[in-house]
Backbone bond lengths (Angstrom), bond angles and torsions (degrees), N, CA, C in turn:
res aa  C-N    CA-C-N  psi(-1)  N-CA   C-N-CA  omega(-1)  CA-C   N-CA-C  phi
1 M - - - 1.410 - - 1.516 112.67 -
2 K 1.356 116.40 -28.32 1.464 118.94 178.82 1.523 112.01 -60.75
3 S 1.373 116.28 -42.24 1.439 121.12 -178.94 1.580 109.97 -65.00
4 Q 1.366 117.51 -37.41 1.385 120.68 -177.63 1.585 110.61 -67.09
5 Q 1.409 113.14 -40.07 1.486 117.49 176.00 1.516 111.01 -63.11
6 H 1.291 117.37 -32.51 1.495 120.54 179.81 1.520 108.11 -61.36
7 I 1.366 113.85 -45.41 1.505 117.70 -179.40 1.533 112.27 -61.12
8 V 1.332 114.37 -42.67 1.470 118.94 -172.78 1.571 114.03 -73.12
9 T 1.340 114.95 -34.20 1.457 117.68 -166.91 1.563 112.56 -112.00
10 N 1.243 119.81 -9.96 1.452 118.76 -172.88 1.514 110.15 -107.64
11 P 1.374 119.29 107.12 1.496 118.26 -179.04 1.494 115.47 -64.37
12 S 1.372 118.04 -21.81 1.437 118.95 -177.66 1.580 109.22 -68.82
13 Y 1.314 118.71 -17.76 1.382 124.50 -179.23 1.546 111.81 -80.07
14 L 1.358 115.72 -8.89 1.462 118.81 -175.04 1.511 116.18 -58.67
15 P 1.370 119.06 -43.19 1.500 118.62 -178.61 1.506 115.51 -54.30
16 T 1.400 117.37 -29.54 1.408 121.08 -177.80 1.502 115.23 -104.02
17 L 1.379 115.06 10.46 1.471 118.09 -177.54 1.545 107.73 -86.25
18 N 1.309 116.54 88.93 1.480 125.67 177.45 1.492 108.87 -113.65
19 M 1.332 114.92 -178.15 1.519 117.64 -177.77 1.438 112.48 -63.37
20 R 1.306 120.34 -33.43 1.475 119.59 -178.88 1.519 111.62 -67.49
21 I 1.348 115.37 -39.56 1.487 118.62 176.94 1.555 110.25 -62.40
22 V 1.316 113.76 -48.13 1.539 119.30 -178.52 1.545 107.51 -60.07
23 Y 1.348 117.12 -43.29 1.432 121.03 -176.03 1.589 112.22 -59.25
24 F 1.365 113.86 -57.12 1.413 116.66 -173.10 1.540 113.37 -72.79
25 N 1.296 116.46 -33.85 1.507 119.79 178.51 1.557 109.40 -70.55
26 S 1.327 117.68 -32.32 1.449 120.31 177.13 1.504 109.61 -68.80
27 I 1.360 118.71 -41.59 1.449 119.97 177.98 1.542 112.34 -60.50
28 K 1.363 114.99 -40.79 1.400 120.60 178.13 1.494 111.12 -60.99
29 K 1.336 117.46 -42.18 1.445 122.81 178.90 1.488 114.29 -65.91
30 I 1.332 117.56 -37.43 1.486 121.58 176.37 1.477 111.15 -66.50
31 L 1.342 117.92 -46.26 1.462 121.61 -178.84 1.527 113.08 -62.06
32 K 1.296 117.85 -23.08 1.456 121.58 179.73 1.502 110.49 -89.53
33 S 1.313 119.51 -8.36 1.453 122.34 179.91 1.541 112.13 -83.76
34 K 1.282 116.80 159.43 1.452 121.57 -176.21 1.489 113.71 -91.18
35 L 1.304 115.88 -33.67 1.580 122.97 -170.25 1.479 108.31 -55.99
36 P 1.379 120.45 -51.77 1.483 118.85 -177.56 1.499 117.07 -55.30
37 Y 1.377 114.26 -35.47 1.454 119.83 178.03 1.525 110.64 -71.81
38 V 1.281 118.06 -33.58 1.505 122.66 176.05 1.538 108.95 -64.34
39 I 1.294 116.47 -46.88 1.424 120.72 179.16 1.497 112.48 -64.05
40 L 1.374 114.86 -40.92 1.440 121.26 177.64 1.574 109.05 -60.02
41 A 1.289 118.84 -45.52 1.413 121.41 -179.68 1.581 112.28 -62.69
42 I 1.306 114.81 -42.91 1.474 121.99 175.90 1.516 108.56 -60.94
43 S 1.302 116.57 -42.90 1.539 118.77 -179.11 1.502 111.52 -67.58
44 L 1.320 119.05 -41.32 1.449 121.82 179.44 1.515 112.16 -64.29
45 L 1.380 115.32 -41.19 1.464 118.21 177.39 1.490 112.70 -64.41
46 T 1.327 116.74 -39.74 1.477 122.10 -178.81 1.515 106.34 -68.15
47 D 1.331 116.55 -50.65 1.473 119.54 178.39 1.498 114.71 -56.05
48 G 1.368 117.63 -42.61 1.412 121.65 178.08 1.536 112.48 -60.37
49 F 1.319 114.92 -39.80 1.479 115.92 177.07 1.508 114.72 -67.74
50 I 1.387 115.00 -44.35 1.544 118.39 -178.02 1.525 109.12 -71.91
51 Y 1.343 119.48 -39.54 1.474 120.84 -173.45 1.515 112.73 -78.70
52 F 1.368 119.62 -28.97 1.427 120.51 -169.72 1.522 112.65 -126.84
53 L 1.336 119.34 -58.51 1.483 124.52 -172.74 1.501 109.68 -64.97
54 W 1.283 115.62 -49.04 1.515 117.71 -178.75 1.521 113.21 -60.08
55 P 1.376 117.21 -53.02 1.499 114.08 179.09 1.515 114.75 -66.17
56 Y 1.317 117.21 -28.80 1.475 118.85 176.63 1.514 110.44 -65.43
57 A 1.258 115.78 -40.39 1.522 118.53 -178.26 1.458 111.81 -72.94
58 T 1.291 118.65 -41.60 1.468 124.32 -175.93 1.509 113.15 -77.09
59 H 1.304 117.52 -24.20 1.504 117.43 179.88 1.552 113.02 -119.63
60 M 1.346 113.32 28.09 1.487 121.63 172.70 1.512 112.11 48.43
61 G 1.244 115.34 46.19 1.477 121.16 171.06 1.493 115.43 94.73
62 N 1.325 116.71 -16.95 1.476 119.52 -176.59 1.525 106.16 -95.77
63 I 1.306 117.06 85.93 1.513 123.37 -175.46 1.526 108.14 -64.70
64 S 1.315 121.86 -30.83 1.441 120.27 -177.92 1.518 113.68 -58.11
65 L 1.332 116.70 -34.59 1.415 120.87 177.85 1.543 110.51 -59.47
66 Y 1.288 115.76 -34.22 1.438 121.24 177.97 1.501 112.32 -63.62
67 Y 1.284 117.66 -43.10 1.442 124.38 -179.38 1.526 111.73 -73.08
68 E 1.319 118.51 -18.78 1.447 121.01 176.43 1.561 110.71 -84.86
69 S 1.291 118.45 -9.02 1.414 122.30 -179.88 1.541 113.55 -96.93
70 D 1.372 115.10 166.11 1.397 118.22 179.76 1.560 111.88 -75.62
71 T 1.327 114.01 -16.82 1.453 116.60 -173.51 1.558 111.72 -65.68
72 W 1.286 118.02 -35.37 1.423 120.81 -174.94 1.518 113.67 -62.99
73 I 1.379 116.07 -43.13 1.413 120.00 -179.87 1.499 113.57 -65.48
74 I 1.363 114.33 -42.35 1.475 122.15 179.28 1.515 111.46 -64.62
75 L 1.299 116.28 -57.94 1.489 122.34 -176.97 1.469 112.33 -64.08
76 T 1.335 116.86 -45.21 1.470 120.30 179.10 1.535 113.89 -61.95
77 M 1.266 117.21 -43.59 1.413 123.41 179.42 1.489 114.93 -66.13
78 Q 1.374 111.36 -39.64 1.443 116.84 177.36 1.544 113.84 -60.46
79 V 1.293 114.04 -43.23 1.511 119.61 179.91 1.501 108.64 -74.99
80 T 1.311 121.33 -43.27 1.442 122.16 -179.66 1.515 114.51 -61.49
81 F 1.312 115.31 -45.98 1.466 118.38 -179.76 1.441 113.80 -59.05
82 V 1.318 119.21 -45.48 1.535 120.21 -178.10 1.510 110.73 -73.11
83 M 1.365 118.05 -32.49 1.427 117.37 -177.98 1.550 108.08 -74.97
84 L 1.269 120.12 -31.78 1.494 119.85 177.57 1.507 110.97 -70.37
85 A 1.378 117.30 -35.51 1.420 120.49 175.17 1.509 111.94 -62.25
86 L 1.383 114.49 -42.63 1.463 119.89 175.91 1.493 112.10 -63.15
87 M 1.274 117.99 -43.32 1.500 123.75 176.69 1.519 111.53 -52.07
88 G 1.369 114.96 -60.78 1.453 119.31 -175.92 1.488 113.39 -60.15
89 A 1.363 115.85 -41.20 1.472 118.64 -179.62 1.544 111.28 -67.03
90 S 1.329 119.36 -40.95 1.402 118.93 -177.54 1.585 111.93 -65.80
91 I 1.341 114.79 -37.32 1.464 117.92 176.27 1.492 111.88 -68.73
92 G 1.350 117.66 -37.66 1.472 122.19 176.21 1.517 112.21 -60.47
93 E 1.341 115.37 -40.53 1.456 118.21 179.10 1.553 112.39 -72.30
94 T 1.300 113.68 -32.55 1.458 117.89 172.53 1.496 113.77 -64.13
95 N 1.317 116.21 -35.15 1.468 119.90 -172.22 1.522 111.10 -84.23
96 A 1.284 121.67 -22.48 1.446 123.34 179.96 1.515 109.99 -96.87
97 I 1.355 121.16 120.02 1.453 120.56 175.29 1.496 108.09 -129.22
98 S 1.350 114.79 152.72 1.466 120.73 -171.62 1.552 113.14 -65.91
99 S 1.334 115.60 -33.06 1.463 116.33 179.93 1.565 112.09 -60.59
100 E 1.324 116.62 -36.31 1.478 119.05 174.21 1.509 112.63 -60.32
101 K 1.356 116.03 -43.74 1.432 119.02 -179.54 1.511 112.13 -59.95
102 I 1.353 115.93 -43.00 1.452 119.51 -179.15 1.494 110.57 -63.60
103 Y 1.340 116.45 -38.18 1.460 118.87 -175.24 1.552 107.06 -72.74
104 V 1.342 117.60 -47.22 1.449 119.31 -177.66 1.547 112.77 -62.01
105 L 1.304 115.88 -39.44 1.495 117.86 179.57 1.493 114.97 -69.76
106 S 1.350 114.91 -20.03 1.446 120.60 177.88 1.505 118.64 -91.02
107 K 1.377 113.62 -5.19 1.462 118.21 -177.59 1.541 109.81 -124.25
108 P 1.354 113.51 159.33 1.517 117.24 176.17 1.536 114.15 -75.71
109 I 1.303 115.70 59.11 1.486 121.27 179.60 1.518 107.39 -101.82
110 K 1.286 116.70 142.14 1.430 120.64 172.27 1.512 111.99 -63.76
111 R 1.338 116.04 107.17 1.465 117.47 -172.98 1.520 114.11 -68.91
112 G 1.363 116.04 -32.33 1.454 121.10 177.86 1.524 109.49 -64.34
113 T 1.305 116.23 -41.20 1.458 121.75 -178.17 1.561 109.06 -64.91
114 F 1.285 115.17 -41.91 1.432 121.66 177.79 1.496 112.93 -59.70
115 L 1.371 115.83 -46.91 1.488 121.61 179.91 1.559 110.80 -65.14
116 L 1.313 113.89 -38.96 1.492 119.17 177.51 1.464 110.61 -60.94
117 G 1.336 119.00 -44.32 1.470 122.92 -177.76 1.585 106.90 -66.47
118 K 1.309 119.26 -38.53 1.420 120.95 -177.53 1.553 111.58 -70.28
119 C 1.372 114.34 -41.26 1.491 117.64 177.42 1.515 110.90 -63.77
120 L 1.308 118.51 -44.11 1.433 122.18 -176.74 1.552 111.18 -64.30
121 S 1.366 115.40 -39.98 1.460 119.69 176.61 1.514 112.49 -64.62
122 T 1.373 115.99 -39.76 1.408 120.54 178.15 1.560 113.94 -63.82
123 F 1.374 114.23 -44.44 1.437 120.69 176.66 1.522 114.81 -59.93
124 T 1.362 111.75 -47.20 1.436 119.86 -179.89 1.527 112.97 -56.86
125 T 1.395 110.33 -47.97 1.505 113.57 -179.33 1.496 110.52 -73.12
126 S 1.277 122.40 -31.84 1.474 125.22 178.03 1.566 106.68 -63.83
127 L 1.332 120.51 -42.91 1.406 121.53 177.64 1.525 112.33 -64.33
128 L 1.303 116.94 -35.35 1.427 121.59 174.32 1.510 115.05 -63.94
129 F 1.297 116.49 -42.88 1.440 122.20 179.11 1.571 110.68 -76.35
130 A 1.320 118.18 -23.45 1.426 122.02 179.62 1.529 111.08 -87.13
131 S 1.291 118.73 -15.02 1.461 122.40 -178.17 1.499 115.49 -55.08
132 P 1.381 120.32 -38.58 1.407 116.54 178.30 1.533 115.60 -60.53
133 T 1.329 117.23 -37.09 1.477 121.80 175.10 1.492 109.51 -63.17
134 I 1.256 119.60 -43.44 1.472 123.39 179.47 1.536 108.68 -65.46
135 L 1.246 118.97 -47.92 1.463 123.05 -179.66 1.510 114.48 -62.57
136 I 1.359 114.09 -34.76 1.493 116.86 176.11 1.559 110.12 -63.61
137 L 1.292 117.70 -45.91 1.459 118.77 177.93 1.550 112.37 -62.92
138 V 1.350 115.68 -42.45 1.454 116.29 174.60 1.527 113.12 -63.12
139 G 1.282 116.60 -41.05 1.494 118.90 173.63 1.478 116.76 -57.50
140 I 1.421 114.32 -42.43 1.488 117.26 176.70 1.489 109.84 -67.13
141 A 1.314 122.90 -34.96 1.435 126.06 -177.31 1.572 108.01 -68.63
142 I 1.232 119.36 -41.94 1.439 125.17 175.81 1.507 112.53 -61.72
143 F 1.333 115.00 -49.49 1.464 122.88 179.17 1.510 113.52 -58.96
144 E 1.325 114.08 -44.08 1.462 118.97 -179.94 1.520 112.44 -70.29
145 A 1.279 112.62 -35.78 1.493 118.18 179.32 1.568 112.07 -65.99
146 V 1.273 115.49 -41.06 1.481 122.34 -173.58 1.502 109.35 -81.35
147 H 1.329 118.34 -44.12 1.494 122.71 -171.85 1.535 112.71 -91.99
148 H 1.286 119.44 -28.73 1.454 121.01 -177.24 1.546 115.10 -126.28
149 N 1.335 114.39 5.13 1.465 120.23 -177.42 1.496 115.21 48.85
150 L 1.393 111.20 45.85 1.485 120.43 -175.46 1.545 105.87 -121.45
151 N 1.317 111.97 130.46 1.459 119.01 174.40 1.494 110.51 -100.47
152 I 1.366 118.22 102.59 1.459 119.89 -176.21 1.545 109.55 -74.74
153 F 1.289 119.29 -17.06 1.438 122.31 173.76 1.603 109.91 -104.66
154 D 1.321 109.50 63.54 1.466 119.67 -173.15 1.573 109.08 -79.72
155 V 1.377 115.78 108.78 1.456 118.82 178.91 1.534 112.02 -66.23
156 S 1.299 115.72 -26.39 1.521 118.71 -178.72 1.541 108.03 -70.12
157 R 1.255 119.09 -21.65 1.500 124.49 177.37 1.569 109.81 -101.02
158 A 1.274 115.91 9.96 1.490 122.04 179.59 1.549 111.26 68.26
159 E 1.294 118.18 20.75 1.543 119.99 175.31 1.527 103.70 -90.86
160 N 1.278 117.37 69.07 1.451 123.74 -169.99 1.521 110.39 -77.19
161 P 1.335 119.53 119.82 1.513 120.51 -178.43 1.461 111.04 -62.21
162 Y 1.345 116.26 -34.29 1.484 119.17 -175.51 1.592 109.19 -68.23
163 A 1.301 115.67 -40.58 1.461 119.72 173.43 1.515 112.61 -61.99
164 I 1.362 114.34 -44.19 1.471 118.98 -175.34 1.510 111.32 -66.37
165 F 1.313 119.17 -52.25 1.483 119.88 -176.74 1.571 108.05 -78.33
166 G 1.295 118.55 -22.92 1.417 118.31 174.98 1.524 112.72 -65.20
167 S 1.390 112.38 -40.67 1.411 120.24 174.75 1.485 114.45 -65.23
168 F 1.333 116.39 -36.78 1.448 118.01 171.92 1.440 115.44 -56.80
169 I 1.362 118.65 -46.85 1.388 122.67 179.40 1.531 112.75 -67.06
170 A 1.285 114.25 -39.28 1.533 118.31 178.19 1.506 112.75 -62.20
171 I 1.346 116.94 -40.21 1.431 122.17 178.36 1.523 111.43 -66.98
172 L 1.344 115.71 -39.47 1.476 116.91 178.73 1.577 111.21 -68.32
173 I 1.325 117.50 -39.92 1.429 121.11 175.77 1.548 109.91 -60.48
174 F 1.324 118.13 -47.67 1.422 121.53 179.87 1.492 113.14 -57.35
175 S 1.349 116.93 -58.21 1.459 124.84 -176.13 1.547 111.73 -60.86
176 S 1.325 115.56 -45.43 1.448 119.51 -174.34 1.505 110.75 -69.08
177 C 1.362 118.98 -45.82 1.470 120.16 -178.87 1.495 112.44 -69.99
178 I 1.341 117.94 -43.43 1.513 119.66 -177.67 1.502 107.67 -63.43
179 A 1.369 117.91 -48.15 1.449 120.69 -178.95 1.536 113.41 -60.24
180 T 1.306 115.38 -41.78 1.531 118.94 -178.67 1.527 110.20 -65.09
181 I 1.353 116.61 -46.28 1.465 119.83 -173.59 1.539 112.26 -72.34
182 W 1.375 112.77 -46.88 1.459 118.23 -175.25 1.516 114.22 -78.39
183 K 1.347 117.85 -16.27 1.409 119.04 -179.75 1.591 109.23 -63.80
184 Y 1.368 115.61 -27.31 1.476 116.71 175.63 1.516 114.72 -69.05
185 Q 1.294 116.07 -12.49 1.518 123.45 -177.98 1.489 114.07 -107.56
186 T 1.397 116.80 -19.24 1.450 118.04 -175.47 1.590 112.29 -128.81
187 R 1.237 112.29 177.71 1.450 119.83 178.08 1.558 114.16 -78.64
188 G 1.267 119.34 151.36 1.474 122.19 178.38 1.478 114.20 -58.57
189 G 1.330 118.18 140.29 1.449 126.42 177.22 1.513 113.17 94.54
190 I 1.369 117.81 -21.52 1.489 119.87 -178.16 1.545 111.28 -64.92
191 L 1.328 116.15 -44.97 1.431 120.44 -178.91 1.460 113.47 -67.20
192 M 1.347 119.99 -34.86 1.397 121.11 176.80 1.539 113.17 -63.39
193 I 1.389 111.94 -42.14 1.487 117.51 175.71 1.485 111.70 -63.99
194 A 1.430 115.62 -41.99 1.407 117.69 -177.36 1.562 117.06 -64.87
195 C 1.341 114.16 -45.03 1.447 121.75 179.97 1.546 111.16 -65.71
196 F 1.314 114.27 -42.26 1.462 123.36 178.63 1.584 107.56 -64.14
197 G 1.268 115.42 -46.01 1.432 121.01 179.97 1.559 114.99 -62.65
198 I 1.344 114.48 -41.67 1.462 117.57 -177.92 1.595 110.76 -64.20
199 L 1.331 112.33 -42.73 1.511 115.16 177.80 1.515 113.28 -70.60
200 L 1.372 114.43 -32.11 1.500 117.05 178.41 1.508 109.93 -65.56
201 I 1.334 114.20 -42.30 1.486 119.42 178.79 1.545 109.94 -58.87
202 Y 1.289 116.58 -43.98 1.482 122.27 -177.83 1.554 106.17 -63.46
203 V 1.299 122.28 -55.80 1.462 123.51 -174.01 1.520 112.70 -63.51
204 I 1.319 118.38 -21.98 1.466 120.31 179.95 1.519 108.88 -91.27
205 L 1.359 116.84 -43.79 1.401 123.11 -173.44 1.529 114.83 -69.45
206 Y 1.356 114.75 -40.40 1.461 118.30 -176.15 1.554 113.61 -61.60
207 P 1.372 117.11 -49.96 1.442 118.98 179.27 1.508 111.85 -64.36
208 M 1.363 118.26 -30.58 1.446 118.48 176.97 1.520 111.45 -65.90
209 L 1.299 116.23 -41.93 1.507 119.82 178.96 1.493 111.53 -65.51
210 V 1.357 115.49 -36.92 1.527 117.21 -179.27 1.489 107.26 -70.37
211 D 1.302 121.39 -39.59 1.467 120.14 -179.53 1.505 110.15 -67.08
212 S 1.294 122.54 -26.62 1.413 123.64 176.56 1.541 113.72 -75.23
213 W 1.314 113.96 -21.19 1.503 120.11 -175.13 1.485 110.97 -102.91
214 E 1.343 121.17 -35.05 1.431 124.81 -172.54 1.489 112.35 -130.53
215 S 1.258 118.69 160.40 1.490 122.58 179.80 1.521 112.91 -81.58
216 D 1.348 116.31 -18.47 1.478 119.23 -179.38 1.509 108.39 -148.83
217 F 1.345 114.41 172.16 1.421 122.07 179.31 1.574 107.68 -86.77
218 S 1.296 116.53 89.95 1.499 117.22 -171.78 1.500 111.18 -77.20
219 N 1.361 115.61 173.28 1.418 118.59 179.26 1.529 115.93 -59.35
220 V 1.290 115.74 -34.66 1.443 121.50 -179.47 1.565 111.39 -68.81
221 T 1.343 112.06 -45.99 1.520 116.62 -179.75 1.570 108.64 -69.93
222 R 1.340 115.01 -34.75 1.458 115.63 -179.73 1.497 109.39 -66.42
223 F 1.285 120.82 -40.60 1.446 124.93 -179.63 1.593 111.07 -59.79
224 W 1.342 110.39 -47.56 1.494 114.67 178.62 1.517 116.30 -68.41
225 W 1.380 112.64 -29.06 1.447 119.81 171.07 1.540 113.32 -58.80
226 L 1.319 116.61 -38.16 1.474 123.90 179.04 1.526 114.55 -81.84
227 F 1.335 113.22 -33.86 1.456 120.82 -173.18 1.559 114.71 -84.80
228 L 1.198 115.00 -38.99 1.513 122.55 -173.43 1.562 116.68 -52.60
229 P 1.376 117.91 -35.12 1.384 117.02 175.75 1.607 115.82 -58.76
230 I 1.294 114.69 -22.38 1.459 117.16 179.46 1.535 111.89 -69.22
231 P 1.369 118.60 -56.01 1.452 115.56 177.87 1.501 115.95 -67.68
232 I 1.393 115.92 -34.03 1.449 119.30 175.39 1.501 112.38 -60.17
233 C 1.320 116.45 -50.94 1.452 118.72 -177.25 1.541 111.62 -67.41
234 I 1.342 119.24 -37.11 1.449 121.49 178.75 1.536 109.07 -62.65
235 F 1.397 116.15 -42.72 1.468 116.44 178.71 1.491 113.12 -64.45
236 L 1.372 117.94 -45.70 1.400 120.89 -178.56 1.540 111.05 -66.60
237 T 1.293 119.34 -37.35 1.453 122.06 175.42 1.472 113.14 -61.70
238 T 1.345 115.76 -44.56 1.461 120.03 -179.60 1.554 112.52 -63.02
239 I 1.283 116.82 -49.82 1.439 125.54 -179.98 1.567 108.27 -61.08
240 G 1.295 115.98 -54.34 1.510 122.96 -179.88 1.507 113.24 -60.00
241 T 1.302 116.14 -41.19 1.489 119.95 -179.04 1.519 111.55 -69.26
242 I 1.332 117.40 -43.50 1.468 121.08 -179.89 1.542 108.73 -61.82
243 I 1.288 118.03 -51.70 1.457 119.85 -176.22 1.532 112.00 -67.70
244 G 1.324 115.83 -41.17 1.490 118.14 -177.28 1.495 110.26 -69.74
245 S 1.326 115.22 -39.62 1.514 119.71 178.69 1.514 112.06 -61.53
246 Y 1.359 113.04 -44.19 1.471 120.09 -179.89 1.490 110.34 -58.58
247 I 1.353 116.44 -49.61 1.423 121.99 -178.19 1.575 108.44 -59.20
248 F 1.362 118.06 -42.79 1.454 119.90 -176.79 1.469 109.92 -68.40
249 I 1.346 118.04 -45.95 1.418 121.62 -176.67 1.621 115.27 -63.14
250 K 1.345 110.95 -32.72 1.433 117.44 179.00 1.513 115.25 -93.26
251 S 1.376 114.26 4.28 1.452 120.09 -178.93 1.585 114.18 -71.66
252 E 1.242 117.78 145.51 1.457 123.30 176.84 1.491 108.85 -118.07
253 I 1.308 121.18 154.82 1.442 125.32 179.14 1.511 107.56 -71.06
254 E 1.366 115.11 129.93 1.429 119.18 -178.56 1.495 108.37 -74.17
255 S 1.305 117.43 138.12 1.464 123.25 -178.29 1.504 110.41 -81.01
């Protein structure tokens, strides 16, 4: 935190305040904050329940039966999507503080470069904190493949690993960038609720629409269920980043 305060308050530091400095000092500040670790703990507890306790209880100890059903991909992705959105947004809000905005707006610093450094540091740290969730899924896949000859990422059933992990990355990019940029314009907590809510609406609405159109969750609908977060998040990130960055760059210090 000391190094971050040095950036914000010491004008003599201005000549060396480039994207690299912003990036590494932001990561240091995030790692010293408590909120990302709280969200990580909540995420791991939730993942543990959905990945292990729930299938063990519902399939009388034979967890492999759970991964052979459609339930696992729907329930697992519902939980994972919203938790990743919450993870990225919480780190983004931690990374953006009002004192930085006041300093940047008052000095001849390239504001776009500053925002880029902040967004990159948020995404990098979000990916770090999200890695346990990703590694758990990979570990389950390896275990089931070795011990039960079961591919839980079965492309023939449209459980495409590229779509799954691509959606993970897209959600982290969306939530981390939007929360970082817009936190300078809004109050704390709003972006966490917004990003969490957007993904929650998606994971609830999509299966409801599918049920109204088809009798089951077919391979086609399952693929789009996993793939759609990529274009949706890219679109929202692009629009939100352009508008938010423009507002920040054109901002003036309030008198």
